[in-house]
C-alpha positions as CSV (number, residue, x, y, z in Angstrom):
1,M,-36.3,19.3,26.4
2,L,-34.6,19.4,23.1
3,N,-33.0,16.2,21.6
4,N,-29.3,16.5,20.8
5,Y,-27.9,14.7,17.8
6,T,-24.1,14.3,17.7
7,A,-21.4,13.2,15.2
8,G,-17.7,13.2,14.9
9,N,-14.9,12.8,17.5
10,K,-13.4,15.0,20.2
11,G,-10.7,14.7,22.8
12,Q,-7.1,15.7,23.4
13,K,-5.7,13.4,20.7
14,V,-8.3,14.2,18.0
15,R,-7.0,16.2,15.1
16,S,-8.3,17.1,11.6
17,D,-11.8,16.3,12.8
18,C,-14.8,17.9,14.7
19,F,-17.6,17.2,17.0
20,V,-21.1,18.4,16.1
21,T,-24.1,18.7,18.3
22,L,-27.4,19.6,16.7
23,A,-30.8,20.4,18.3
24,L,-33.8,21.1,16.3
25,T,-35.8,24.1,17.5
26,E,-39.3,25.5,16.7
27,K,-38.2,29.0,16.1
28,G,-35.3,31.3,16.3
29,G,-33.7,30.5,13.0
30,L,-30.3,29.0,12.8
31,I,-27.9,29.5,15.7
32,I,-24.4,28.3,14.8
33,D,-21.8,28.2,17.5
34,I,-18.2,27.7,16.3
35,Q,-15.6,26.5,18.8
36,S,-12.1,26.5,17.3
37,K,-8.6,27.6,17.8
38,V,-8.6,29.0,14.4
39,K,-12.0,30.7,14.6
40,A,-10.5,34.0,13.8
41,L,-9.2,32.7,10.4
42,Y,-11.8,30.1,9.5
43,G,-14.8,30.7,11.7
44,Q,-16.9,32.4,9.1
45,R,-16.1,29.8,6.5
46,I,-17.1,27.0,8.8
47,K,-20.3,29.0,9.7
48,D,-21.1,29.5,6.0
49,L,-20.7,25.8,5.2
50,A,-22.9,24.7,8.1
51,E,-25.6,27.1,7.1
52,E,-25.4,25.9,3.5
53,I,-25.9,22.4,4.6
54,L,-28.7,23.0,7.0
55,N,-30.6,25.0,4.4
56,Y,-30.0,22.3,1.8
57,F,-31.8,19.7,4.1
58,G,-34.5,22.2,4.7
59,I,-33.7,22.9,8.4
60,L,-34.6,26.5,9.2
61,N,-34.6,26.4,13.0
62,A,-31.8,24.7,14.9
63,H,-29.0,25.2,17.3
64,I,-25.7,23.6,16.1
65,V,-22.4,23.6,18.0
66,I,-19.2,22.7,16.0
67,E,-16.1,21.9,18.1
68,D,-13.4,22.1,15.5
69,E,-10.0,20.5,15.6
70,G,-8.7,21.5,12.2
71,A,-11.3,19.7,10.1
72,L,-11.3,20.3,6.4
73,D,-14.6,20.9,4.5
74,F,-15.2,17.3,3.5
75,V,-15.0,16.3,7.1
76,L,-17.2,19.1,8.4
77,A,-19.7,18.4,5.8
78,A,-19.8,14.6,6.6
79,R,-20.2,15.3,10.4
80,I,-23.0,17.9,9.9
81,E,-24.8,15.7,7.5
82,S,-24.6,12.7,9.9
83,A,-26.1,14.7,12.7
84,I,-28.8,16.0,10.4
85,K,-29.7,12.5,9.3
86,Q,-30.1,11.4,12.8
87,A,-32.6,14.2,13.4
88,V,-34.6,14.0,10.2
89,N,-35.5,11.1,7.8
90,T,-34.2,12.1,4.4
91,D,-32.7,10.5,1.3
92,L,-30.9,13.7,0.2
93,E,-27.1,13.8,0.1
94,F,-25.0,16.9,0.5
95,L,-22.1,16.5,-2.0
96,L,-19.2,18.9,-2.2
97,P,-17.9,19.4,-5.8
98,F,-16.0,16.4,-6.9
99,K,-12.2,17.0,-7.2
100,P,-10.8,14.8,-10.0
101,V,-7.4,14.5,-8.4
102,N,-6.9,10.8,-8.9
103,D,-7.0,9.9,-12.6
104,F,-6.7,6.2,-12.0
105,K,-8.0,3.5,-14.3
106,P,-8.8,0.1,-12.6
107,V,-6.7,-2.7,-14.1
108,K,-6.6,-6.4,-13.2
109,E,-2.8,-6.7,-13.1
110,R,-0.9,-3.9,-11.3
111,E,1.5,-3.8,-8.3
112,R,-0.4,-4.4,-5.1
113,F,2.5,-5.0,-2.9
114,S,1.1,-2.7,-0.2
115,R,-2.4,-1.8,0.8
116,L,-2.6,0.7,3.6
117,Y,-5.6,0.4,5.9
118,L,-7.2,3.6,7.0
119,P,-10.0,3.6,9.7
120,G,-13.1,4.9,8.0
121,N,-14.0,7.2,10.8
122,S,-10.6,8.8,11.3
123,P,-10.0,11.6,8.8
124,A,-6.6,12.5,10.1
125,M,-5.1,9.3,8.9
126,M,-6.6,9.8,5.4
127,L,-5.1,13.2,4.6
128,N,-1.5,12.3,4.1
129,A,-1.8,8.6,3.4
130,G,-0.9,9.0,-0.3
131,I,2.3,10.8,0.5
132,H,3.8,7.5,1.8
133,K,3.3,6.0,-1.6
134,P,1.3,2.8,-0.9
135,N,0.2,0.9,-4.0
136,A,-3.3,1.2,-2.5
137,I,-5.3,2.7,0.3
138,I,-8.1,0.9,2.0
139,L,-10.8,3.1,3.6
140,D,-12.2,0.6,6.1
141,L,-15.8,0.5,7.1
142,E,-15.6,-2.9,8.9
143,D,-13.5,-3.8,11.9
144,S,-11.9,-0.5,12.6
145,V,-15.3,1.3,12.9
146,A,-17.4,0.9,16.1
147,P,-21.0,-0.4,15.3
148,D,-22.6,2.9,16.4
149,K,-20.3,4.9,14.1
150,K,-20.8,2.9,10.8
151,H,-23.2,5.5,9.3
152,E,-20.9,8.4,10.2
153,A,-18.0,6.5,8.7
154,G,-19.9,5.8,5.4
155,L,-20.5,9.5,4.9
156,L,-16.9,10.4,5.7
157,V,-15.5,7.7,3.3
158,R,-17.9,8.9,0.6
159,N,-16.5,12.5,1.0
160,A,-12.9,11.3,1.1
161,L,-13.3,9.4,-2.1
162,R,-14.6,12.6,-3.8
163,E,-12.1,15.0,-2.1
164,V,-8.8,13.6,-0.9
165,N,-5.7,13.3,-3.2
166,F,-4.2,9.9,-2.6
167,F,-1.4,10.6,-5.1
168,G,-2.0,7.7,-7.5
169,A,-2.8,5.0,-4.9
170,E,-5.5,2.6,-5.9
171,R,-8.7,3.7,-3.9
172,M,-10.1,0.6,-2.1
173,V,-12.9,0.3,0.4
174,R,-13.5,-2.5,2.7
175,I,-17.2,-2.8,3.3
176,N,-18.9,-4.8,6.1
177,Q,-19.7,-8.4,5.4
178,I,-22.9,-9.3,3.6
179,P,-25.8,-8.5,4.2
180,Q,-24.7,-5.3,6.1
181,G,-22.1,-4.5,3.6
182,L,-24.7,-4.1,0.8
183,K,-25.8,-0.9,2.5
184,D,-22.3,0.5,2.4
185,L,-22.3,0.4,-1.4
186,S,-24.5,3.5,-1.8
187,Y,-21.7,5.5,-0.1
188,I,-19.0,4.4,-2.5
189,I,-20.2,3.1,-5.9
190,P,-21.0,6.6,-7.3
191,H,-18.1,8.3,-5.7
192,N,-14.8,7.3,-7.5
193,V,-13.9,3.9,-5.9
194,N,-11.6,1.6,-7.7
195,L,-11.8,-1.7,-5.7
196,I,-14.1,-3.2,-3.2
197,L,-12.9,-5.6,-0.5
198,L,-15.5,-8.0,0.8
199,P,-14.6,-9.4,4.2
200,K,-15.4,-12.9,5.4
201,C,-16.3,-14.2,2.0
202,E,-17.2,-17.9,2.1
203,K,-18.9,-18.8,-1.0
204,P,-19.4,-17.7,-4.7
205,E,-22.9,-16.6,-3.9
206,D,-21.6,-13.8,-1.7
207,I,-19.9,-12.4,-4.8
208,S,-23.1,-12.7,-7.0
209,T,-25.1,-11.0,-4.3
210,L,-22.5,-8.2,-4.1
211,E,-22.3,-7.7,-7.8
212,K,-26.1,-7.5,-8.3
213,E,-26.3,-4.6,-5.9
214,I,-23.2,-2.9,-7.5
215,E,-24.8,-3.2,-11.0
216,K,-28.0,-1.8,-9.7
217,L,-26.3,1.2,-8.3
218,K,-24.1,1.8,-11.3
219,V,-27.2,2.0,-13.5
220,K,-29.0,4.2,-11.0
221,H,-26.0,6.7,-10.8
222,N,-24.8,6.3,-14.4
223,V,-21.5,4.9,-13.4
224,S,-19.6,3.5,-16.4
225,N,-16.2,2.6,-15.0
226,D,-15.2,-0.9,-13.9
227,I,-15.0,-1.6,-10.2
228,C,-12.7,-4.4,-9.2
229,L,-13.3,-6.9,-6.4
230,M,-11.0,-8.5,-3.8
231,P,-12.7,-11.1,-1.5
232,I,-11.1,-11.6,1.8
233,I,-11.0,-15.2,2.9
234,E,-11.1,-15.5,6.7
235,S,-12.7,-18.8,7.6
236,A,-12.1,-22.5,7.1
237,L,-15.2,-22.7,4.7
238,G,-13.8,-19.7,2.7
239,V,-10.5,-21.5,2.3
240,E,-12.1,-24.7,1.1
241,N,-14.1,-22.6,-1.5
242,A,-11.2,-20.4,-2.5
243,F,-11.0,-21.5,-6.1
244,T,-14.7,-21.3,-6.8
245,I,-14.8,-17.8,-5.2
246,A,-11.7,-16.7,-7.3
247,K,-13.5,-17.9,-10.5
248,S,-16.9,-16.4,-9.7
249,S,-16.4,-13.1,-11.4
250,K,-14.3,-11.4,-14.1
251,N,-14.1,-8.4,-11.7
252,I,-12.1,-10.3,-9.1
253,V,-8.5,-9.2,-9.3
254,G,-7.2,-11.1,-6.3
255,L,-8.0,-13.0,-3.1
256,A,-6.7,-11.6,0.3
257,I,-6.3,-13.8,3.4
258,G,-7.2,-12.5,6.8
259,L,-5.3,-14.6,9.4
260,E,-6.7,-13.1,12.6
261,D,-10.2,-14.3,11.9
262,Y,-9.0,-17.5,10.2
263,T,-7.1,-18.6,13.2
264,A,-10.0,-17.6,15.5
265,D,-12.2,-19.8,13.3
266,L,-9.8,-22.7,13.7
267,G,-9.7,-22.1,17.5
268,V,-5.9,-21.7,17.5
269,Q,-3.4,-18.9,18.2
270,R,-1.7,-17.0,15.5
271,T,2.0,-17.4,15.8
272,Q,5.1,-15.9,14.1
273,P,6.2,-19.2,12.4
274,A,2.5,-19.4,11.1
275,W,2.4,-23.2,10.7
276,E,-1.2,-23.0,11.9
277,S,-2.1,-21.1,8.6
278,F,0.3,-22.8,6.2
279,Y,-2.4,-25.0,4.6
280,A,-4.7,-22.0,4.2
281,R,-2.1,-19.8,2.7
282,T,-0.8,-22.3,0.2
283,R,-4.4,-23.2,-0.8
284,I,-5.2,-19.5,-1.4
285,V,-2.1,-19.1,-3.5
286,N,-2.9,-22.1,-5.6
287,A,-6.5,-21.0,-6.1
288,C,-5.3,-17.6,-7.2
289,K,-2.7,-18.9,-9.6
290,A,-5.2,-21.4,-11.1
291,A,-7.7,-18.5,-11.6
292,G,-5.1,-16.1,-13.0
293,I,-5.5,-13.5,-10.2
294,Q,-3.3,-12.1,-7.4
295,A,-2.7,-13.7,-4.0
296,I,-2.5,-11.1,-1.2
297,D,-1.2,-12.0,2.2
298,S,-2.5,-10.9,5.7
299,V,-1.3,-7.9,7.6
300,F,1.7,-8.0,10.0
301,S,0.4,-6.6,13.2
302,D,3.6,-5.6,15.1
303,V,4.4,-2.2,13.5
304,A,7.6,-1.9,15.6
305,D,9.1,-5.2,14.4
306,M,10.7,-4.5,11.0
307,E,12.9,-7.6,11.1
308,G,9.9,-9.8,11.8
309,L,8.2,-8.2,8.9
310,K,11.1,-8.8,6.6
311,E,11.2,-12.5,7.5
312,T,7.5,-12.7,7.1
313,I,7.7,-11.3,3.6
314,K,10.4,-13.7,2.6
315,V,8.2,-16.6,3.5
316,S,5.1,-14.9,2.0
317,K,6.9,-14.3,-1.3
318,S,8.3,-17.8,-1.4
319,L,4.7,-19.2,-1.1
320,G,3.6,-17.2,-4.1
321,F,2.0,-14.1,-2.5
322,E,2.3,-10.8,-4.4
323,G,1.6,-8.4,-1.6
324,M,0.2,-7.8,1.9
325,G,-1.8,-5.5,3.9
326,C,-0.2,-2.9,6.2
327,I,-1.5,-1.0,9.1
328,H,1.2,1.7,9.5
329,P,3.1,3.8,6.9
330,R,6.4,2.7,8.2
331,Q,5.8,-0.8,6.9
332,I,5.3,0.3,3.3
333,G,9.0,0.6,2.3
334,V,9.9,-2.7,3.8
335,I,7.0,-4.3,2.0
336,H,7.8,-2.8,-1.4
337,E,11.5,-3.9,-1.1
338,G,10.5,-7.4,0.0
339,Y,8.0,-8.1,-2.8
340,A,9.8,-6.4,-5.6
341,P,12.4,-8.5,-7.6
342,N,15.7,-8.5,-6.0
343,E,19.1,-8.2,-7.7
344,A,19.7,-12.0,-7.9
345,E,16.2,-12.7,-9.3
346,I,16.7,-10.0,-11.9
347,E,20.1,-11.1,-13.0
348,K,18.9,-14.8,-13.3
349,A,15.8,-13.7,-15.2
350,E,18.0,-11.7,-17.7
351,K,20.2,-14.8,-18.3
352,I,17.2,-16.9,-19.0
353,V,15.5,-14.5,-21.4
354,N,18.8,-13.8,-23.0
355,A,19.5,-17.5,-23.6
356,F,16.0,-17.9,-25.0
357,I,16.4,-15.1,-27.5
358,I,19.8,-16.3,-28.7
359,A,18.5,-19.9,-29.1
360,G,15.7,-18.6,-31.2
361,E,18.0,-16.5,-33.4
362,M,20.2,-19.6,-33.9
363,G,17.2,-21.8,-34.7
364,L,17.6,-24.0,-31.8
365,G,14.6,-26.0,-30.5
366,V,16.1,-26.6,-27.1
367,V,17.1,-23.9,-24.8
368,S,19.6,-24.4,-22.0
369,L,21.3,-22.4,-19.5
370,G,24.5,-24.0,-18.1
371,T,23.4,-27.6,-17.5
372,K,19.8,-26.8,-17.0
373,M,17.1,-27.0,-19.7
374,I,14.7,-23.9,-19.9
375,D,11.1,-24.6,-20.5
376,P,8.6,-21.9,-21.8
377,P,6.9,-21.4,-18.4
378,V,10.3,-20.6,-16.9
379,V,10.9,-18.0,-19.7
380,K,7.5,-16.5,-19.1
381,R,8.1,-16.2,-15.4
382,A,11.6,-14.6,-16.1
383,Q,10.0,-12.2,-18.6
384,K,7.4,-11.2,-16.0
385,I,10.2,-10.4,-13.4
386,I,12.1,-8.3,-16.0
387,D,9.0,-6.4,-17.0
388,L,8.2,-5.6,-13.3
389,A,11.8,-4.7,-12.6
390,L,11.8,-2.3,-15.5
391,K,8.5,-0.8,-14.4
392,L,9.9,-0.2,-10.9
393,N,13.2,1.1,-12.4
394,L,15.2,-1.7,-10.9
395,T,17.3,-2.7,-14.0
396,D,19.2,-1.2,-16.9
397,K,16.7,-0.1,-19.6
398,N,19.4,-0.4,-22.3
399,W,19.4,-4.2,-21.7
400,R,15.7,-4.3,-22.2
401,N,15.9,-2.4,-25.4
402,K,18.7,-4.6,-26.8
403,Y,17.4,-8.0,-25.9
404,V,13.7,-8.0,-25.2
405,G,11.1,-6.7,-27.7
């Protein structure tokens, strides 16, 4: 009896994916069975790709069934490779030609208002994610992927990084927690990732362990670009070590907090008022500000409650967070509006900077606005608001050209 090796997803709700069943045979050559609603149009293309991949791995005799639900080449290739690697022990990788569709340079300070989570084993959600204009997409290899699907997800994420146009969004990958997450790095380091999220980070040693493996792979694959890091704090120990974690590497651009796991670690329920996590959130923000990096809030899990999301963002922004995760595209617009400077903030910032400039032109050593004295840190914060507002096209550029050099 032949062993069947399978990969992919199937079912009535599955789209942009496929299910592959592979059986190695002793003779008979390659039998490739394509089952697809679009077989007349794309059946030969799918067959040619399958044959190319099988030959690449040195498989000359096999029966493979591909149940196609509109999968693109990068998905088909990942699923076929996954089935093959269950059948044979090989270090080879089948890589489709790289498509340089995202000319993105990692930078420490950029808007990270929204980071859209995409399950690493669900290609349908990846294809149009960039159209919704999140600041970043997160290809997730951790909680959204079943344990027995981790290897499949790694191959799919690798191919998505090489093939999918995310329309300028920062390309992030959430790996599994250490030590399992170290194995995930081989799928992503050579393949155009911008930032790695490390879940359940509890101590600086987690970061040093991660970076050693990253550097090893960068040397092996001749990767020269910087790769940013964002630890996710999800436990009481992680919260207490937040500052030392934040300062543990120059590649860390921010800390994110994961409140589902944090409240579970405390043994309490997560609530809408969020008093149970107030200490953790303020401690994370303080650690980030002290380290000069961004503080990123947790996801809002009710995708239908837009008013609840708006209220959560108001509190989050008032605490000093600069963005949050999101689990549905409909949350992106609300998040962007909530974290961006509002009209009142921009107007106040303009008055502060204007007063500072005028005082400087008059040779005054003291700057005041109305009855309030203006200190340099206040001016610096106001300038930051104006710069961000201008970058987001939220204010009159003529004002900027006239008053701010």
